[in-house]
C-alpha positions in Angstrom: -8.7 -7.2 -24.7 -5.5 -7.1 -26.7 -2.0 -6.7 -25.3 -1.6 -3.0 -26.0 -2.7 -1.7 -22.6 -0.8 -4.4 -20.7 2.4 -3.2 -22.5 1.7 0.4 -21.5 1.1 -0.6 -17.9 4.3 -2.6 -17.7 6.3 0.2 -19.2 5.4 2.3 -16.2 7.6 0.1 -14.0 10.8 0.0 -16.0 12.7 0.8 -12.8 11.8 -2.7 -11.6 13.7 -4.3 -14.5 17.1 -4.2 -16.1 16.3 -4.8 -19.7 17.4 -8.5 -19.4 14.0 -10.2 -19.5 10.3 -9.4 -19.9 7.2 -11.3 -21.0 3.5 -11.7 -21.2 0.8 -14.3 -21.0 -2.6 -14.2 -22.8 -5.3 -16.7 -21.9 -7.9 -17.2 -24.7 -5.4 -16.4 -27.4 -6.1 -19.5 -29.6 -9.9 -20.0 -29.9 -9.5 -22.0 -33.1 -7.3 -24.5 -31.2 -8.9 -24.1 -27.8 -9.0 -27.9 -27.1 -5.4 -28.5 -28.0 -2.2 -28.0 -25.9 -0.3 -25.0 -27.2 3.3 -26.1 -26.6 5.8 -23.3 -27.1 9.4 -24.1 -27.7 12.7 -22.1 -27.9 15.0 -23.8 -30.4 18.7 -22.9 -30.4 19.2 -24.4 -33.8 15.9 -25.5 -35.3 17.5 -27.7 -38.0 19.4 -29.8 -35.5 16.8 -30.2 -32.7 13.3 -29.9 -34.1 13.2 -33.4 -35.5 13.9 -34.9 -32.1 11.1 -32.8 -30.5 8.7 -33.8 -33.2 9.5 -37.4 -32.6 8.9 -37.1 -28.8 5.5 -35.5 -29.4 4.4 -38.0 -32.0 5.1 -40.9 -29.6 2.4 -39.5 -27.3 -0.2 -38.0 -29.5 -0.9 -35.9 -32.6 0.5 -32.6 -33.8 -2.6 -30.9 -35.0 -0.8 -27.8 -36.2 2.6 -26.1 -35.9 4.2 -22.8 -36.8 7.0 -20.5 -36.1 5.8 -17.8 -33.7 5.7 -14.6 -35.7 8.4 -12.1 -34.6 9.4 -8.7 -35.9 12.9 -7.2 -36.2 13.7 -5.0 -33.3 17.0 -3.1 -32.8 17.1 -3.8 -29.1 16.5 -7.6 -29.2 18.9 -10.2 -30.6 17.0 -13.2 -31.8 19.1 -15.9 -30.2 16.3 -18.6 -30.3 13.6 -19.5 -32.7 10.3 -19.5 -30.9 8.0 -22.2 -32.2 4.5 -23.5 -31.2 2.8 -26.8 -31.6 -0.9 -27.4 -31.1 -0.9 -30.9 -29.7 -3.5 -33.5 -28.8 -2.3 -36.3 -26.4 -3.5 -39.9 -26.7 -4.9 -40.6 -23.2 -4.8 -44.4 -23.8 -1.0 -44.2 -23.5 -1.2 -43.4 -19.8 -4.1 -45.7 -18.6 -3.4 -45.5 -14.9 -3.6 -41.7 -14.7 -6.7 -39.9 -13.6 -5.6 -36.9 -15.7 -3.8 -38.6 -18.6 -3.7 -35.7 -21.0 -2.1 -33.4 -18.5 0.3 -36.0 -17.3 1.4 -36.8 -20.8 2.2 -33.2 -21.5 3.9 -32.9 -18.1 6.1 -35.9 -19.0 7.0 -34.3 -22.4 7.9 -31.0 -20.8 10.2 -32.6 -18.2 11.8 -35.1 -20.7 12.5 -32.6 -23.5 13.8 -29.9 -21.2 16.3 -32.2 -19.6 17.3 -34.5 -22.4 17.1 -32.5 -25.6 19.8 -29.9 -25.7 18.9 -26.9 -27.8 15.1 -27.2 -27.1 13.2 -25.7 -24.2 9.5 -26.0 -23.7 8.4 -22.8 -21.9 4.6 -23.0 -22.2 2.3 -26.0 -22.4 -1.3 -25.1 -21.6 -4.5 -25.1 -23.5 -5.5 -21.8 -25.2 -2.7 -19.9 -23.6 0.1 -17.9 -25.3 3.4 -16.9 -23.7 5.7 -14.3 -25.1 9.1 -13.7 -23.5 12.7 -12.7 -24.4 15.7 -10.8 -23.1 14.8 -7.1 -23.3 12.7 -4.3 -21.9 8.9 -4.9 -21.7 8.1 -2.5 -24.5 10.7 -4.0 -26.8 9.5 -7.6 -26.1 5.9 -6.5 -26.8 6.9 -5.0 -30.1 9.1 -8.0 -31.0 6.0 -10.3 -30.8 3.4 -7.6 -31.6 1.3 -8.6 -28.6 -1.3 -6.0 -29.7 -2.3 -8.6 -32.4 -3.4 -11.1 -29.8 -6.5 -11.0 -27.6 -7.2 -12.7 -24.3 -9.5 -12.5 -21.4 -6.7 -12.8 -18.8 -3.2 -11.3 -19.1 0.0 -11.4 -17.1 3.0 -9.2 -17.7 6.5 -9.0 -16.0 9.7 -7.0 -16.1 12.7 -8.8 -14.7 15.6 -7.6 -12.7 17.8 -10.8 -12.4 19.9 -10.9 -9.2 21.1 -14.5 -8.7 20.9 -15.9 -12.2 21.8 -14.6 -15.6 19.2 -12.9 -17.8 18.2 -15.2 -20.7 15.1 -16.0 -22.7 14.1 -19.1 -20.8 14.7 -17.4 -17.4 12.4 -14.4 -18.3 9.0 -14.5 -16.7 6.3 -15.6 -17.0 6.9 -19.3 -16.2 4.3 -21.8 -17.3 3.4 -25.4 -16.8 0.2 -26.8 -18.3 -2.5 -24.4 -17.3 -0.5 -22.5 -14.7 1.4 -19.3 -15.4 3.5 -17.4 -12.8 5.1 -13.9 -12.5 7.2 -13.1 -9.4 8.8 -10.1 -7.9 11.5 -10.7 -5.3 13.5 -13.7 -4.2 12.6 -17.2 -2.9 15.4 -17.9 -0.4 13.9 -21.4 0.3 14.4 -22.4 -3.3 16.7 -25.3 -2.5 14.2 -26.9 -0.1 11.3 -26.2 -2.4 13.2 -27.7 -5.3 14.1 -30.9 -3.5 10.4 -31.3 -2.4 9.0 -30.8 -5.9 11.6 -33.0 -7.6 10.6 -35.8 -5.2 7.3 -35.8 -7.1 8.9 -36.1 -10.6 9.2 -32.5 -11.6 12.6 -31.3 -12.8 13.8 -27.7 -12.6 15.8 -26.7 -15.7 15.5 -23.0 -16.2 18.0 -21.7 -13.6 15.7 -19.5 -11.5 13.7 -19.7 -8.3 10.3 -18.8 -9.9 10.1 -22.0 -11.9 9.4 -24.0 -8.8 6.2 -21.9 -8.1 4.4 -23.2 -11.2 5.3 -26.8 -10.4 4.1 -26.4 -6.8 0.7 -25.1 -7.9 0.4 -27.9 -10.3 1.2 -30.4 -7.6 -0.9 -29.0 -4.8 -4.0 -28.0 -6.8 -4.2 -30.3 -9.8 -2.7 -33.4 -8.4 -3.5 -33.1 -4.7 -6.8 -31.4 -5.0 -6.2 -28.3 -2.8 -8.1 -25.1 -3.6 -6.0 -22.1 -4.6 -6.7 -20.6 -1.2 -5.3 -23.7 0.6 -2.3 -23.8 -1.8 -1.4 -20.2 -0.8 -1.8 -21.3 2.9 0.8 -24.0 2.1 3.3 -21.7 0.3 2.9 -18.6 2.5 1.3 -20.0 5.7 0.5 -18.1 8.9 3.1 -18.3 11.7 2.6 -20.9 14.4 1.5 -18.4 17.0 -1.2 -17.1 14.6 -2.4 -20.7 14.0 -2.6 -21.2 17.8 -5.0 -18.3 18.1 -7.4 -19.4 15.3 -10.9 -20.9 15.8 -10.7 -24.7 16.2 -11.8 -25.6 12.7 -9.5 -23.2 10.9 -6.6 -24.0 13.3 -7.0 -27.7 12.4 -6.8 -27.1 8.7 -3.9 -24.7 8.9 -1.9 -27.0 11.2 -2.5 -30.0 8.9 -1.3 -28.0 5.8 1.8 -26.8 7.6 2.7 -30.3 8.8 2.0 -31.9 5.4 3.6 -29.3 3.2 6.4 -27.9 5.3 9.0 -28.3 2.5 6.7 -26.3 0.2 6.8 -23.2 2.5 8.5 -20.4 0.6 10.7 -17.9 2.5 12.1 -14.6 1.3 10.8 -11.3 0.0 8.3 -12.0 -2.8 5.1 -11.0 -4.5 3.5 -13.6 -6.8 0.7 -13.7 -9.3 -0.4 -17.1 -10.5 -3.1 -17.7 -13.2 -4.9 -20.6 -14.7 -7.8 -20.5 -17.3 -10.5 -19.9 -14.7 -8.7 -17.8 -12.0 -5.9 -15.4 -11.0 -4.3 -15.4 -7.6 -2.0 -12.8 -6.1 -0.1 -13.1 -2.8 3.0 -12.0 -0.9 5.4 -13.4 1.6 4.3 -13.7 5.2 5.6 -10.3 6.2 5.0 -8.5 2.9 8.6 -7.5 2.0 7.4 -6.9 -1.6 4.5 -4.6 -2.7 1.2 -5.9 -4.1 -1.8 -3.8 -5.0 -5.2 -4.8 -6.4 -7.9 -2.8 -8.2 -11.4 -3.5 -9.4 -13.5 -1.9 -12.0 -16.8 -3.6 -12.9 -16.1 -7.2 -13.5 -12.3 -6.7 -14.0 -9.6 -7.4 -11.5 -6.1 -5.8 -11.7 -3.1 -6.9 -9.6 0.2 -5.1 -9.8 3.3 -4.1 -7.9 2.3 -0.4 -8.3 -1.0 1.4 -8.3 0.2 3.6 -11.2 0.2 0.7 -13.6 -3.4 -0.2 -12.8 -4.5 3.4 -13.3 -2.8 3.5 -16.7 -4.9 0.5 -17.8 -8.1 1.7 -16.1 -8.0 5.4 -15.1 -11.5 5.2 -13.5 -10.7 2.2 -11.3 -12.9 2.6 -8.3 -11.6 0.2 -5.7 -7.9 -0.1 -4.8 -6.8 -2.4 -1.9 -3.4 -3.5 -0.5 -3.8 -7.1 0.8 -2.2 -8.1 4.1 0.9 -10.3 4.2 0.2 -13.8 2.9 -3.5 -13.0 2.2 -4.5 -14.1 -1.3 -6.3 -11.9 -3.8 -8.4 -14.3 -6.0 -10.3 -13.4 -9.1 -12.4 -16.1 -10.8 -13.6 -16.1 -14.4 -17.4 -16.4 -14.6 -18.8 -17.7 -17.9 
């Protein structure tokens, strides 16, 4: 499907934003470069900073193709950055001790460029995934990039209402790292603890918002530590201790081990989160559900939203609407 209906659905929830940030993700957007990492960069001044980014990429692999991301003049969006994308193939021989050398090379490049190259910000770095975001309302951002010209099999969309940090292009959702993309409604009050935990594993937060840490936590827990998405959610939004005490022995043992091992990854505060990777989409809320989350199903399609109205705009005949319990994940998997 193209991005037109996603734009329409998100426009139903303008009261959840302030016009200071919106964005979209499309998985499957680049079939002609499906095996390459689509590295998206915001350049403040492309003439001053692009050469340095090119040099970093060329140290670690091959730039297969590159292009300025097409944008279109819009009266409500001021183009303060130049969005650019590279299709990049890492050289795995340059990281011989890694079990996932391609991913780890790209992770290294994201962290290094975002913290040492002023004027350049990598905001997406996965395979066959496109991210479109800017400061503006969802409809305006969609028209600025013409997301109806892109097709994908899995989409995310977000309308931001910044509360603790300024609205800016890099701080708009979605957030992406490698194959993970995240949209988030609410506030993660444990951000300081979560950030210190994730940075102890080599990740560096540079986008001035609490949501960034969620993408890094999923990469660490699932890709690097081998947890399933279900167990990752148990680490980030775990049951309370008294609930764990009442569980059957086998389940109690697993939940207790996760809480003890990943205590600093536990996220507090009011939040609803949707996380995607190429083969799955996961939605979950905080442990007492202080932010809304609704799911819908129609045939082989799964919809997750803050509001049922947005789902019904996309699929008026949706036949199965549910509201998950606090901390309970909704998981949809892509079947070939």
